[in-house]
N, C-alpha and C positions, 0 to 999 in steps of 0.2 A: 320176061316181059311182059306175057299174058297175067300173071301174079298181080303184077303190079298193076295195070290194066284193071282187072277186077276190084282190088282195093280202091282204087280212085273212082268207079263207078257206084261204089258202096259209098264211099265218103262224098261225093256228090250226088246222092240222090235225093235230098231235102231239096237242094239247090234245083236238079234237073226238075223235080215235082213242081216248084214253084212257090206262090204266095198259099196254096191250098195246104200243103204240106205242113208249112209254115203256122198256117192258122190250125191245125190241126193238133199240132204240138204245144202250141200257145193254149190252147183250149182246155187239153188234158190238164196243165200244169195249173191253170186256174180253177177247175174243177177240183183235183188235188188238195188245194189250197184251202179251199172254199168249204169242203168237206172235213177237212181237219179242224179249221174253226169252228165250224158247227157242233163238231162232236167235244171239241175241248171245253168250249163255254156251255155246252149240256154238263159237264162234270165240274165245272167251276159253281155252277148254279147249285148242283146238289151239295157241293162242299159247303157253299154259303149257307144253306139249309143247317146242315149238319152244324154249323157254327153257331147259329140261332139258336140250334136245342143246348148247344153246351152252353150258352150265358144263362137259356133258364134254368140249366142243371145249377148253374154257380148260383143263380138267384136263390134256388129252392135250398143249398147247403147254407147260402150264408143268413137263413133264419134259424141256423141252430147253433149253438154255442160248440164252438171245435175246441175251446182251450179250458182247463181248469174242471173237465167232467169226467166222471168215472167210466162212461161208457159211450164217448162221442160217435155222432154218425160214419165221418171221416178225420183224418189227422190236416192239420194246418197245413204240413208240407203238401200233400196232395191235394188239397184244396186250390192250393197257389200254383201250383204245377200244371194242374190241369186249367187253370185260369190264363197264366203266363204264356206257355208253350199253344195254347189256343189262339190267342191272339197273333203271337209271331207266327204260325200257319197260315192265318188268316191274311195276314201283311203279303205273305207270300202268293197267294190267291189272288188279291188286287193286283200283285204286278204281273200275273200272267192274263189276268183278264184285260190289262192294255195291251201286251203284247200279241193276243191272238184276237185282237177286235178289229173286226172288218173295215171299222170306220177311220178315216183319216185322222190322224191327231190332232190337227188344226180345228175339227169339230169338238174335239174334246176339250183341248186348254188353250187357253190365249198365251201361255207361255211355256214351253218345252223344257227350258232351265228350269224353270219352278218344279214344274211337276218333277224333272230329274232328282233336284235336292229333297222334294217329299218324300219320294221311295227310296232314297236313301237312309233319311232321317229313321223312316217308317221301318224298314228291314233291321237297320243297326241298331236302332233304340229296342224295339220288340226284342231281339237277338239276347241283347244284352241283360235285360231287366231278367227276362226267364234262364238265363245261364246262372246269372247272381243267387236268385231265389232256387236253385237246383244246386249249386253249390252248399250255401249255407243261410237257410232262411232267416234264422233269429239275427244275423251278423248284419244279411243285407236286405232285409225286409223295407225296411224304410227308404232306403236309396233304389230299390229296384220300383216301389211303388211312386217314389217321386220321378223317377225317368218315365214311368209308364202314363203317369197321367199327363206329364208335358208332352207325351208324345202322342195325345190326344188331339193337340193342337194342328200336327200336320195331317191325323188322320180325319179329322175334320172337313180340313181344306181339299184333301184328297176326295173326300166322297162328296162335295159340293160341288168338285170338277164333273164326276159322273151324274151329278144328278142334274146339273146343269144341261151336260148333252143330252140326257133323256129329254128334259124339258123342251128344248130346241128341237128335237127331232119329233117330238110331238106336234109343236107348233104349225112345221110346213111351210114355215119362210126361209127365205134364200140365205145360204151364209154371208151374202153383203150385209144383210138387216140384222145378223146375230154379233155384231161387234161389242165387245165387252168395254166399256166405259170406264174411266178413271173412278168412277163412284161405286159402281158394281165391284172393281177391284176391292176397294176399302171395305166395301159391307161386307164383301165373303171373308176378308181377313179378320176384319173386326167380330162377327158370328162366331168363327172358330176362334179366335181368342177368349172369347167369353164364355165357351163351353169349357175350354182348359181351365181359365180362372175360377169357373165355377166347382169342378172336381177338385181341384188342388186346395182352393179355400177349405173346403168340406173337410177334405183330410187333414190340413194342416192348422185349420182357424180353432179346432175344439181340443188343442193341445196333446199334449205326449205324458204317458204315464208309465214309469218303469221300461223307458226304448220305445213302446207301441204307442200308435195313434189312436187317441180316442175316436176319432171321426171315421175310424177304417171302414166300421160295419156298412156306416150311412153311405160314405162314399162310392162302396161297392155297387149299392143299388143304382146308385148314377149311371156309374160305368157300365153295368152291365145291361141298362136300357139303353143306354146309347150305342153300345156294340150290336145292339139285335137292330136298331134303328140302321147302323152302317152294314151290316150281313144285309138287311132287305134290299137296300138301295145296290150294294154288288149285284145281287140275286136278280135285280129288276135289269141291272146293266147288262151280266150275262145273258141274262135269256133275249133280251133285246137284241145283244150280238148276237145270238144264234139265228133268231129272225132274219136279220139281215144278210147273215152269211147264207141262208136257205133260200131268200128271195132272189139274191144274185144268183145263185146255183141255178136257179129255176131259169133265170133272163140268159143263163150261159147257154143252157139245154137249146132254148128257145130260138138263140141266136145262130147257134151251130146247124140247128136244124133249117134257119131260113138263108145259111149261108150269109151272115152277115155280123157275125163276131166281131173280124177286126175292125170292123165301121162303127161298132157299139162301144168297143175298147177305145178307141180315136175319142168320140163322143163324150166320153166318162173323164178321160185323161185332161180334156179341150176344158169340161165344166171344172173339176178338181182345181187345175193352175188358174183359171179365174176368181174362184173362189179364194185361193190361196192369196194369190195378188191383189184381192180385195183387201184382205186382213194386213197384209202390208202396208198398204195404202195408209191404212187407218192409222 
């Protein structure tokens, strides 16, 4: 009987202590979550910088003749696997940048469904093309490049979402005033489509000789420059995420010290709910 009484007292400790214990537990969970977000986004930012270096190296290698030479700098197989697997890894970095963002999804995109579709196409497309190149470069080179350049469409859309989130954050306007109009959506899709068409036009428009694209070398330059811009946007986004997480972490410590943590959480939730309802009304 005494054992059961002791267990009951232990199980009901938080209830007996009241709101203060619950506030402390919630504060610890929030602090742990924000620390994880800050650290992960720092790592993702570093990986974005590494990917920028990968594309710079690819630009340098692209200036050399990798085929029909007695002493090439590297083999075409190594060059293409470096390029394609680097792109796949970076697309995974983009996904984690969204997962560990301290920002609400509604501040990043106007259509979560479209964002899910973009992530699916990015990861599946880049993995498929990288696998084909690894299996047999000579047999699947053209197919893999066509798939990769088509994938540029969704990558550019993803980048525009991230960049739009950053620009809106800098403006200081309320979320109600950041509604995405139909014209803005069409302009976003049009810009991304133009980038994909230009790259595919260069690759396909210069013809093919002996099963190889004559415009591959030129198209690579456009591709690598675009990927550098894309990685720079992701670097900016992840560093901004880290700063946002650190800022929220400082507010949590201050709120706990002032015994106002629960009040601040309620106010933030109310503001977020109002913002979301404002977007739904639009």
